[in-house]
C-alpha positions in Angstrom: -37.9 15.0 6.8 -34.5 13.3 7.2 -33.2 11.8 10.4 -30.8 14.8 10.8 -33.5 17.5 11.0 -34.8 18.7 14.3 -38.5 18.4 14.5 -39.2 21.9 15.9 -37.4 23.7 13.0 -34.4 25.1 14.8 -31.5 26.3 12.6 -28.9 23.8 11.6 -26.5 25.3 14.2 -29.0 24.9 17.0 -30.0 21.4 15.9 -26.3 20.4 16.0 -25.9 21.9 19.5 -29.0 20.0 20.7 -27.7 16.7 19.1 -24.3 17.2 20.7 -25.9 17.9 24.1 -28.1 14.8 23.8 -25.2 12.5 22.8 -23.1 13.8 25.7 -25.8 13.1 28.2 -26.5 9.7 26.7 -22.9 8.6 27.5 -23.2 9.8 31.1 -26.7 8.6 31.8 -26.9 5.3 29.9 -23.3 4.1 30.0 -24.3 0.9 31.8 -27.8 0.5 30.5 -28.7 -2.5 28.3 -32.0 -2.7 26.4 -33.1 -6.0 24.7 -33.0 -5.8 20.9 -36.2 -4.3 19.6 -37.0 -2.5 22.9 -38.9 0.8 22.8 -37.9 3.3 25.5 -39.6 6.5 26.5 -37.2 8.7 28.5 -38.6 11.0 31.3 -37.2 14.0 29.4 -39.5 13.3 26.5 
């Protein structure tokens, strides 16, 4: 599996939509969040 594949096996189009959605929310939710280098983060949505 490559880093670009969606783990649940959605089509390429659906995987792209989900990736775009996650990146949009990342900018909104985490725009001022700083994690120390090497941190592991589990988001509530996981």
